C-alpha positions as CSV (number, residue, x, y, z in Angstrom):
1,M,0.0,0.0,0.0
2,L,1.2,3.5,-0.8
3,V,1.3,6.7,1.2
4,R,-1.3,8.3,-1.1
5,D,-3.7,5.5,0.0
6,A,-3.3,6.2,3.7
7,M,-2.7,9.9,4.0
8,T,-5.1,12.4,5.3
9,T,-5.9,15.0,2.7
10,V,-7.1,17.6,5.2
11,V,-4.0,19.7,5.5
12,L,-4.2,22.5,8.1
13,T,-1.9,25.3,7.2
14,I,-1.1,28.0,9.7
15,G,1.3,31.0,9.7
16,P,4.4,31.3,12.0
17,A,2.7,34.2,13.9
18,H,-0.2,32.0,15.1
19,T,-0.2,31.6,18.9
20,L,0.0,28.0,20.2
21,R,-3.6,28.4,21.5
22,Q,-4.8,29.4,18.0
23,A,-3.0,26.5,16.5
24,A,-4.4,24.1,19.1
25,A,-7.9,25.4,18.5
26,L,-7.6,24.9,14.8
27,M,-6.1,21.4,15.1
28,S,-8.8,20.4,17.6
29,A,-11.6,21.7,15.3
30,R,-10.2,19.8,12.3
31,R,-9.4,16.8,14.4
32,V,-5.8,16.6,13.2
33,G,-2.6,16.1,15.2
34,A,-0.3,18.4,13.2
35,A,-0.4,21.6,11.2
36,V,1.8,22.7,8.3
37,V,3.5,26.0,9.1
38,L,4.0,28.1,6.0
39,D,6.4,31.0,6.4
40,P,5.8,33.3,3.4
41,D,9.0,35.3,4.2
42,S,11.3,32.3,4.0
43,G,9.2,30.3,1.6
44,G,9.7,27.2,3.8
45,L,7.4,24.6,5.2
46,G,7.5,23.3,8.8
47,I,5.4,21.2,11.0
48,L,3.8,21.9,14.4
49,T,2.4,18.9,16.2
50,E,0.3,18.5,19.3
51,R,3.4,17.2,21.1
52,D,5.1,20.5,20.3
53,I,2.3,22.4,22.0
54,L,2.2,20.0,24.9
55,N,5.9,20.4,25.5
56,S,5.6,24.2,25.6
57,V,2.7,24.1,28.0
58,G,4.6,21.5,30.1
59,L,7.5,24.0,30.4
60,G,5.1,26.6,31.8
61,Q,5.0,28.7,28.6
62,S,1.8,30.6,27.8
63,P,0.0,29.3,24.8
64,D,-1.4,32.8,24.4
65,I,2.1,34.3,24.0
66,E,4.1,31.6,22.4
67,R,4.1,31.7,18.6
68,A,4.1,28.7,16.2
69,H,7.5,29.7,14.7
70,A,9.3,29.1,18.0
71,H,8.0,25.6,18.2
72,T,8.0,24.5,14.5
73,T,10.2,21.8,13.2
74,T,11.8,23.2,10.1
75,D,14.2,20.3,9.4
76,V,11.3,18.3,7.9
77,V,11.4,14.9,6.3
78,F,8.8,14.9,3.5
79,A,7.1,11.9,2.0
80,A,6.1,11.3,-1.6
81,P,2.7,10.0,-2.4
82,S,4.3,7.1,-4.2
83,W,6.3,5.9,-1.1
84,T,5.2,2.6,0.4
85,L,3.9,2.6,3.9
86,E,7.0,0.7,4.9
87,E,9.2,3.5,3.6
88,A,7.1,6.0,5.6
89,A,7.2,3.9,8.8
90,R,10.9,3.5,8.4
91,A,11.4,7.3,8.0
92,M,9.2,7.9,11.1
93,T,11.1,5.4,13.2
94,H,14.5,6.7,12.1
95,G,13.5,10.3,12.7
96,G,11.5,9.7,15.9
97,F,8.4,11.5,14.7
98,R,4.8,10.5,14.1
99,H,3.8,12.7,11.1
100,L,5.1,13.2,7.6
101,I,4.0,16.0,5.3
102,V,3.3,14.5,1.8
103,L,4.5,16.7,-1.1
104,D,3.7,16.5,-4.7
105,H,5.5,18.9,-7.0
106,D,6.7,20.8,-3.9
107,E,3.1,21.4,-2.6
108,P,1.7,19.8,0.5
109,I,-1.1,17.4,-0.5
110,G,-1.6,15.5,2.7
111,I,-0.2,14.3,6.0
112,V,0.4,10.7,6.9
113,S,0.6,9.7,10.5
114,V,1.5,6.6,12.5
115,R,-2.2,6.2,13.1
116,D,-3.0,6.2,9.4
117,I,-0.4,3.5,8.8
118,I,-1.7,1.4,11.6
119,R,-5.2,1.8,10.3
120,C,-4.1,0.4,6.9
121,W,-2.1,-2.5,8.4
122,T,-4.9,-3.6,10.8
123,P,-7.5,-5.9,9.2
124,A,-10.9,-4.3,9.2
125,R,-12.5,-7.1,11.3
126,Q,-10.0,-6.3,14.1
127,R,-10.5,-2.5,14.1
128,V,-12.1,-0.8,17.1
129,P,-15.0,1.4,16.0
130,A,-14.3,5.1,16.1
131,G,-15.3,6.6,19.5
132,T,-14.9,3.3,21.3
133,A,-12.9,3.7,24.5
134,R,-10.0,1.3,25.0
135,G,-9.0,1.2,28.6
136,G,-6.2,-0.2,30.6
137,A,-4.7,0.4,34.0
């Protein structure tokens, strides 16, 4: 299976001046775990994840003051839609991250996450329905 078959095509794009609270609100509303940060001044793409926001808050930083640019990963590994899911998983494991921005002709067309890959690798009969709580102590 290929990245294009697993990726989420809902790409949330924010600017570097967004506060972390604004970014979190947009990510929550769209039910995504990462946002593409587009810096028009540098022309570069970065990624801001829910973990980046969590780390900032955990350090006691204010999400109303902190800006996306200060927490954005700019040394991004991008995936191609033609990559296999194994290639994407290998890149994530090697880099220690859970999201890859998918580029086609230098434009973001999707994001593939560990969750997307697991969903594709798990047989449908074994999947837990969305919204079902899985517990454990």
